[in-house]
C-alpha positions in Angstrom: 7.3 13.0 7.5 6.3 9.9 5.7 3.6 7.6 7.1 2.5 4.1 6.1 -0.9 2.7 6.9 0.4 -0.9 7.3 -0.9 -4.4 7.8 2.1 -6.7 8.6 0.2 -9.7 7.4 -0.2 -8.3 3.9 2.6 -9.1 1.5 2.1 -5.8 -0.5 2.2 -3.8 2.7 5.5 -5.6 3.8 7.0 -5.1 0.3 6.1 -1.4 0.3 7.6 -0.9 3.8 10.8 -2.7 2.7 11.0 -0.5 -0.4 10.7 2.7 1.7 13.4 1.5 4.0 15.7 0.6 1.0 15.3 4.2 -0.1 16.4 5.4 3.4 13.0 6.4 4.5 11.9 5.3 8.0 8.2 6.0 8.0 5.8 6.4 10.9 4.0 3.1 10.9 0.2 3.2 11.6 -1.1 -0.3 12.3 -4.5 0.7 11.0 -6.3 -2.6 12.1 -5.4 -1.7 15.7 -5.5 2.1 15.4 -8.3 2.6 12.9 -8.4 6.0 11.2 -11.6 8.0 11.9 -13.9 9.3 9.3 -12.2 12.7 8.9 -8.8 11.0 8.5 -10.2 8.7 5.8 -11.7 11.7 4.0 -8.3 13.4 4.1 -6.6 10.3 2.8 -9.1 10.1 -0.1 -8.3 13.7 -1.0 -4.6 13.1 -0.9 -4.9 9.9 -2.9 -7.2 11.5 -5.5 -9.5 8.4 -5.6 -13.1 7.7 -5.0 -14.4 6.2 -1.8 -15.3 3.0 -3.6 -11.7 2.7 -4.9 -10.4 2.6 -1.3 -12.6 -0.3 -0.3 -11.5 -3.9 -0.6 -14.5 -5.5 -2.2 -13.3 -9.1 -1.6 -13.6 -8.9 2.2 -16.5 -10.7 4.0 -17.6 -7.4 5.6 -18.1 -6.0 2.1 -20.5 -8.8 1.2 -22.1 -9.1 4.7 -23.0 -5.4 4.8 -24.2 -5.1 1.1 -21.6 -2.5 0.3 -21.9 -3.2 -3.4 -25.2 -1.3 -3.2 -24.6 1.7 -5.5 -27.1 3.8 -3.6 -24.9 4.0 -0.5 -23.3 7.4 0.1 -19.6 8.1 0.5 -20.3 8.8 4.1 -21.9 5.4 4.6 -19.0 3.7 2.9 -16.5 5.6 5.1 -18.5 4.7 8.2 -18.2 1.0 7.1 -14.4 1.4 6.8 -14.2 2.9 10.2 -16.3 0.0 11.7 -14.5 -2.7 9.6 -10.9 -1.5 9.0 -10.1 -4.6 7.0 -12.1 -3.0 4.2 -9.4 -0.3 3.7 -7.1 -0.8 0.8 -3.5 -1.2 1.9 -0.9 0.0 2.2 -1.4 3.7 2.0 1.7 5.8 2.1 1.4 9.5 2.9 4.1 12.1 2.2 3.1 15.7 3.0 0.0 16.5 1.0 0.3 13.5 -1.3 -0.6 9.9 -0.8 -0.4 6.6 -2.9 -1.6 3.1 -2.6 1.3 0.6 -2.6 -0.3 -1.6 -5.3 2.2 -2.3 -6.7 4.7 -1.2 -4.1 6.6 0.9 -6.6 3.5 3.2 -7.0 4.6 5.0 -3.8 7.8 6.2 -5.4 6.0 8.9 -7.3 5.1 10.8 -4.0 8.5 10.6 -2.3 
């Protein structure tokens, strides 16, 4: 089963979903702004992605600046808690296939896990 954490308003997210569909893959779509992943799910995604917590955060969002998330003394748990509270902070799209995951930036990056 392939899953995409999707934001339909994001062009990269739409392009990634289209790419999957062109490859004959109909993923489970998680609209993460409406159905926010909990902290444990985010930790699992980070492990599958093989990236740091900071790499999963969108630093251009207002919530990043408003909550001083650039502060390097913040723990991974504090950053994860911020992403749960403000899901717009989560990089998108994330495609999960089994025990692997990839960010669709660029969309073609997800092909390596299919």
